[in-house]
N, C-alpha and C positions, 0 to 999 in steps of 0.2 A: 440327606447328607451322610457321608461315610462316618461321621462322628456321632450320629444319633444312637441312643442307647435302646436296645431291644431286650426282650426276655424270650427264652424258649424253655420248654418243659420236656423232660424225658418221660418214658412210659410210667415211671414210678411217681410222677408228680413233682420231682425236684426241679426247681427253677434256676436258670443261670442268666446273668446279665452280660451282654456282649455288645460290641459296636456293630453297625450294619455291615461293614466290610468283613468283619470277622464272621458274622452269621452267614453271609454269602459264601465265604470260603469253606466253612464247615459243611454247609449243605452240598455244595458242588463236589467236595472231596469225598462225600459219603459218610462223614463223621456224624451227621445229623440226617434223619430220614426226611424225604421230600414232604411228608404230611405232618411233620412236627408242629405242634401248636406254638404260635408266636404271638407276642403282645408288645405294644409300645404305649407310652403315656398318651392318654386321651382316648384310648379305646375302652369300651365297656365289656368286650368279650375277646376271647382268644380266637385266632384264625389259623387254618392250616397254611404252612409255608408256601405250598404250590398255588394257593389262591391269592397271594399278596404280590402285586406287580413288581415290587422291588426285589423279590426273592424267586419269582417264577423261573427266570432264566437259569439260576443256579440249581433249582429243583429239576428242571428238564435235563441239565447236564448230568446230575447224579443218576437220574433214571435211565440214562442212555450210556452210562459208562465213560463219560468224558472227564478226564482228570485235569484240573487246571494248573498242573505243575509244569507249564510250558511258557515260552515267552509271551508277553501281552499281545493280543490280536491287533491287526492293523486298525488305523483310525476309522476306516470305512466300516469295518465290522462293528466297532464300538458304536458308531453312529446308528447303524441299523438296529442294534440292540436297544439303544436309548429310544428310538422311534417305536419299537415294539412295546417297550415298557410303558411309554406314554399312551399308546392306544389301549393297552391293557388296563391302565389306570382309569380310563374313561368308563370302562364297563365294570370296574371293581366298585362295590358298594361297601365301604368300611362300616363296621358296627357303630351303633349310636355312640356319640362322644360321652365320655365319663368326666366328672369334675376333675380339674387339674390337681395332681398330687394324690389322687385316690389309688389305692392298691388294686391290682386286678383280682377278679374272682379266682377260685381254685381252677387250675388247668384241667381240661378234660382228659379222661383216660383214653388211650388209643393204642392200636397195634401198629408199629412202624412199617411203612411200606418198604418192600425190598428195593435195594439199589444195587446197581452193578459194581459200584465201588465200595459198598459197605461190607463188613465182615465181622463176625464175633471176635472179641479180643483174645483170640487163640492164635498161637504162632503158626500152626499148619494152614489156617484159613488165610493168613495174610499173603501167602504166596500166590493166591488166586487174584489178587488185586492187579488191575491193568495199570501200566505205567506208560509214560510218554515214549520210552524207548522199547516197550514191548517185552521186557524181561522182568522176572520176579526178583524181589529184593534178596540180598544174600542172607544167610542164616544169622549172622551177627546183628544185622539190622532188625530181623524179626524178634530176636531175643531182647534187644534194647527197647523195642516198642512194647513188648509184653511187660518188661520191668517198669517202664514209665506208667503203663496203665495201672499196674498194681500199686505204685506209689500214689497215683492220683486217687484211687479208690480209698486207700488208707487215710489220705489227707482229708477227703470228703467226710469220712466217718468221724474224724476228730473235730470237725468244724462246729463251732457253737451255734451256727445257723444252718442246719442241714438242708433246709428247703430252698435256700438262695445261695448261689455260689458266685462270687465276684470275679469275672474273667476279663473285664475291660482292660485292654492294653496287653493282654497275655498272648494274643495272636496277631502278629504283625507281618504283613507281606511287603518285602523289599522289592520295589519296582525295578531296581537295577540288576536283579538276578532272575533266574529261571524258576524259582520256587521260593518257599518260605525260608527265612533266614534265622539263624540262631543269634543270640546276643553278641557273639564275637564275629558276626558277619560271615560265618562259614555256612554255605547252603546245606540244607539237610539232604540226605539221599532220596532219590525218587522212590515213591511207593511207601514212605513212612506214614503211619496213621497217627502220628503225634507231631505236634508243632512245638518247638522249644520255647520256653518262657524266657524273655529277655530280662536282664538285670534291671531292676527298678531304680530310677534315679532318686537318691535320698532327698533331693530338693523338691520333688513333686508334691510330697505331703505338706511341706512347709508352704509352698506357693498356694496349694489348695486351701490350707487353713487361713492364709492371709485373705483369700477371696471370701471365705466363710465369715471372717471378722468384718470385712467391708459390707457384707450382706446383712449383718446384724445377727448372725448365728454364732454359737460358741465353737471354738476350734476343737479338733480332735487330738491334737498333739501339742499340748501346752509346753511340755518339757523341751521339745525340739524348737519351738518358737523362741523360748527364753534363751536357749543355747545359741540359736542363730542371731538373736539380738545382741548378745554379749560379744560374739565374734565380730559382727558388723561394727559395733561401737569401738572395739579395739582397733580394727583396721582404720576407721576414720581418725582416731586419735593418733595412730602411728603416721598416717599420711600428713596430718597437720603438723606433727613434730618435724617431719622431713622438710616440709615447705618452709617452716619458720627457720630451721637451721640453715637452709639454702639461702634465704634472704639475708640472714645474719652474715653468712660468709661473703656474699656479694657486697654487702655494706662495708665490711672490714677491708675487703680487697680494694674497693674504690677509694678508701681513705689512704691506702698505701700507694696508689698509682700516682705518677708524677703530675699528670694533667689530663683533662678530657681530650685534648688534641692528640696526645700520645696514644690514648686508647683507640681513637678513630684511625690513626695511622696504622696501628697494629692490625686492626680489623680489615682495613683496606688492603694491607699487604698480603693477607691470606685469601682474599677474594679474587677469583679469576673469571671475570665475565667473558663471554664469547666474543670473538671479533665482530665488529659491526659491519664490515664490508661484505657486500653480497657476493663478490667474486673471490673471497678468501677461501682457500681450501686447506690451509694448515696454519698453526699458530704456535709460537714458542715464547715463553717468558724468560727474559734475560735477568739473572740476579744482579743486584746492585754491587758495586765494588766495595771492598771491605774498608778502605781508607780514602774516602773522597775528601779532597781539601775543601775547606769552607771558603766561600768567595762572597764578594759584595755584588752589587748589581752591575758592575762593569769589569771587564777583563782587560789585562794589559797586552803587551806585545806578544806575538805568537812566534814560536820557533819550531823547527823541524825536529823529528824524533828519530832520525836514522834512515837507513836504506828502505826503499819501498819493497813491498812483498806481494808476490802474485798469489791470489786466492784459488787459482786453478779453474775458475769459471770462465766459459766463453760467453760473450755478449755481442749483440748487434749494435752498431754505432748509430743507427737511425733513432733508436729509443733513448740512447744516452744512459746516464746514471742519475738517480734521485737519492740524495742523502738527507737524513733527518735524525736529530738527536733523540735518544730515549734514555731511560734510567740506566746509567752505568755503561752505556754502549752507544754505538752509532748504527742506525739502520740504513741499509742500501737496497734500492730497488733497481732492477735491470731486466732486460729481456734476453732470453737465450735463443729465441727464434721469433718469427713473425707472429706467433700466437701465444707463446709461453712466457709468463712473467714470474720472477723470483724475487723475494725479499729475504735478506739475511741480516744478522747482527754481527758487528765487529767490535772486539775489545780494543779501545784506543791504545792501550799499553802494549799488549802482546800481539795485536793484529790477528788474533784468532777468531775465526767465524764460529759462532756458537748457536745460531738459530736459523730457521728456514721456514718460509711460507711461500706457497705457490698459488698462482691464479692463471687463468687463461683468457685471452682476448675474445670478446664477443664478436667484434668486427673482423675485417680481413687482416689488418696489420696492427701490431702493438705500437702505439704512439709513445707511451710513457708508462712506466711501472712505478706506482707510488707506494712506498712502505707506510703502513698504518701502525701507529705507535701509541694508541690511546690506552691509558691505564696499565702500562707495562706489558701489554700484549702486542705481539708482532703479527701483522697481516699484510696482505699484498692486494693491490687493485691495479689491474692491467687496463689502461685506457685505450680505446680504439674508436674509430669513426663508424658507428653502426648505421646502416642504411635504414631510413625511416625513423631515426631517433628524433623525438620531439625536442631534444636539447642537442643541437648540432655542435660538433667539436667538443663533446663532453669530456671534462677533465676532473679528476678526483682531488679534493682538498683534504689534507690530513688534520681535520678538526676532530673534536670529540662530541658527538659522533661525526663521522665523515659526511661531507656534502659534495655535490657536483656543481660545476659552473659550465656554461656553454652559451650558445646563441639560440634564441627563440623569437620568431616574429619581429626581426629587426632590432632586437635589444639583447644586451648581455643579461643573462638570467641565471638563477641558481635553483637547485632542487635537492631534496634528500637523496642520499647516495643510492643510485640505481632506480630512482623513482621518476616517472614521467610527469608528475605534477610539479610545475615550475612557477617561479615568481620573478618579476623583472627586477634587475639591479640598476642598470644604466641604459639610457636610450642611446641609440647609435644612428647617426644620420648618414645617408649615402649608401652606396651598394658595395663598397670595398669590403673584401672578406676579412674576418678576424682570424689571425694566424698566430702560431706559437703561444697559445694561451697558457698562462701560469697563474697559480693562486696559492697563497700560504696564509696560515692563521696569524692574527696579530699577537704580539708577545705580551703586552701590558694591558690589553683590553679585549673585549669580546667582539669578534668580527674577523674579516679577512681582507687581504690586499690582492688585487688582480693586476696583471700586466699582460699586454699582448701587442703584436705588431699589426698595424693596419695601414697599408700603403707605405709611404715613406716617413712613418712616424711611430713612436712608441706611446702607448696609452697606459696610464696607471690610475686605478680607482680603488677607493676604500669604502667598504660597507661594514657598518657596525650593528651589533645586536646579538641576542642569543635566542634562538628559536625562530626569530623573524629578522632578516637582514634589511637594513635601510641604507639608501644611498648617502654616503658622506662626502661625495665629490669625486670627480674623475678629471684627469689632466692629460693634455696632449703634449708630447715632447717631440719636436721636429728632428729628423735625422739629416745626415749629410747628403744622402743620395741613395745608398743601399744599406738597409738596416738588417741586422741579425736578430736572433731570438733574445728576448730580454731575460735577465736574471734579477730576482728581487730578494730583499731581506729587510727585516725590521731591526732597529737598534734604538732602544729607549723609546722616545716619542717620534722617531723619524723612520721614513722608508727610504732605502737606498736601491736605486735601479742602475743596472749596468748592461751594456749590449755592445756588440761589435758593429762598427760603422765605417763607411768609406764613401767618398764622393762619387766614384765611378769604378768600373771594372779594371781600369788601368792603375788605380791607386791601391795602396796596401791597407789591410784591415787594421783598425786601432780600437782600443777599448775606451768607450765614453761612458760616463756615469753622471748621475745627479742625485741629490738628496732633497727630500721634501718633508715638512711636518705632516703628520697623519691628518688628513683632511684639509691640508693647505696646498699652496702653490709650490711647484718645484723650483729649485735654484737653477741657474743656467748650466747646461751640460758642459762638462770639462773632460779633457782627454787624460786617461790614466798614464802617467809617465812610466816608460819601460826602464827598469833598473839595469845597470850594466851587469855583465857576466853571463848572459844567456845567449841564445841563438839569434836574438834580434829579429829583424824583418817584421813579419806580420804578427798581430796579436788578435786573438778571437776566443770565442767560447768561454766567456767569463762565468764564474760562480761565486756567490756571496754568502756570508753568514755574519750575523750581528754579534758584536762584543759588548753592547750596552753603551749608553751615553753618547750615541751617535757615531761610535767607532765601529769598524767592520774589518773582516778578513776576506781577501779576494784572491782567487786562483784563476789562471787563464792558460791558454795554449799559445805558444809563439814558435816562430821558425819558418823556414821556407816550405814549399809545397811537399818536397820529398822527405823532409825530416822535421819533426816537431818535438817539443818538450813542454812539460807542465811546470809552471813556477807560481809562487804565491807571496803575498806580503800583507802587512797590517797597514791600515789607513786611519789616520786620526779624524776626529770630527770636523776639523777645518779643511780636510782634503790632503794634508801633507802625509808623506810616507813615514811610518814609525818602524824603527829597527831595520835589520838587514833582510833582503829578500831571501826566499827559500827555494832551492832547486828541488822540486818534489820528485820528478822522475829522474832515474839515473841516466848518465850519458850513454849514447849509443842505442837507446830504446826509443823507437818512434811512438810517442805518447800524445794523448789529447783527450778532449771531452771531460774535463775535471768536474767534480762535484764535491763541495766541502761542507762539513757540518761540525760544529763545536758545541759541546754540552755546557750546562751552567757551571760545571766543575772546572772548566778550562781545558778539558781534554777532548780531542777530536781527531778526525781523519780527513785526508784528501784522497778521494777515489778517482781513478782515471782508467782509460782503456789504452792498451798498447798492442800494436800490430804483432801478430804471430801467424805466420803462414798466410793463408787467405782470409783469416778472421782476426778477431780481437779478443784479448784476454783482460780480465779484471785485476787491477792492482790497487793497493792501498798504502798510504804513508801516514805515519803518526804526526800529530800537531799538538803542541802544548802552549796554551795562552796563560800567562802568569796572572795571578790575582792582583787586584789594585786596592 
């Protein structure tokens, strides 16, 4: 091993203790003759270095003028050298073993064999040493080597033990360099016959004395041990004082805090978990408003907040708009092309857009863009019909975390967002396709509400649970003949469903709606009366948001084929109209496809699309619902 301790003796009989790697380096560099007597513990006699397998390679190098101040040899050369030394070890007969711990006999007198790298410690002779670059050392290096040799001889003469010189750790070869390294990691010049002594670590003697104490032997540096013990004890006492003072500060601060819930809220407000939607590519946190009004569980009548504002975004009408309340803002999701979906946040008071998240459809066309608003973070999920998807017609639900709903093996099923592992929600009989699938989370309970069109009917189902959703009932609501896409909302313990309906293609569209207890049967569908003051004629594309207590706010599109407008109004729990209707879109603007959302503070927006050129532009209008 490279850490084994060996001894070698000079021609005057002076012994030196070194490590094996140090001994090899000294022999191969010519500092020690190839026939130098060497000894290690367990030997009864000294042996010439060139007869010892571990040192024979270094002795051959010295005899042939090979200086090892070059980069380490390739691994193949090292392997051959190890094989050579292993074979040499088989023919080497070490001297009879000596009792462990016994000192060696006096070293034999010898005449050093000449080496091509060795030279007397005289400056002129040093210039004859071969180096890896084939050039003699400069004069200043020769002078430095001679000075170091003189200092070394003077130190040896003053040593209290002139026969044994402790050199272990004084010669270190840095594998990262081309030669010996000084203590400051600066490589020595090639051709130097001295190797610098690194600075000793003051803790080495302390660590060594600790080992001596554990072995039952007396230490050599009692004063250092005592000083180290005092310092360590002081550090421990200081650390304990800091810990105790920290605990006291935490205890006092907890007494001054208002309540545990306030602390939890503060911690939650500083945490920003990443969006959970797999298709989300950007997220923005919307700060809460400074002066949110306090409200009860139910909101009053809603009124408009002034003229609608264009946000400057182009959107495609096939995907529509999806609105969802979040902390202090309303999130809107829409598609700018058949593949690209965007979600933004809108301040209900100023109608300024302050956040943005983007996602891209996996399938051919973006069917709907769902804004994800969990824990104050904005994300976007662009739904599309992927070929080969195990959950056909997959649509994202803005729960926390988001989930997906769709059709699998003749049943309505759900799955974690973006996951192919699904579980059945509702059994579906017959072969009629599931169309216009929508789903929202329950307001006052854990679970979701789903609605879809199938044939000439609207289906509404409720599934409850957290982590695992269970069927809480599904209901069928018959249509008049031609049924549009359903809109759903929850208000208190009720679900409200609205859709466009007409008996035939010759009749006009009208808004029909029904309300049902969560998990119960729906009331008979009724037609939403169109208030005066609008364009009249057809009514279609309803959108709903709950106000609590069974009340809700509804927006729709009305008007002839060539011109449409968006209007809205509040509906009481008994189905009667509350307050005056709101003209959401300005006159002269061909508008439609509304989506409405109101936050718990009573502030919200109605978003809609308005024709501009050959496309459509995104507009928003403020809504305020009074507290009750």
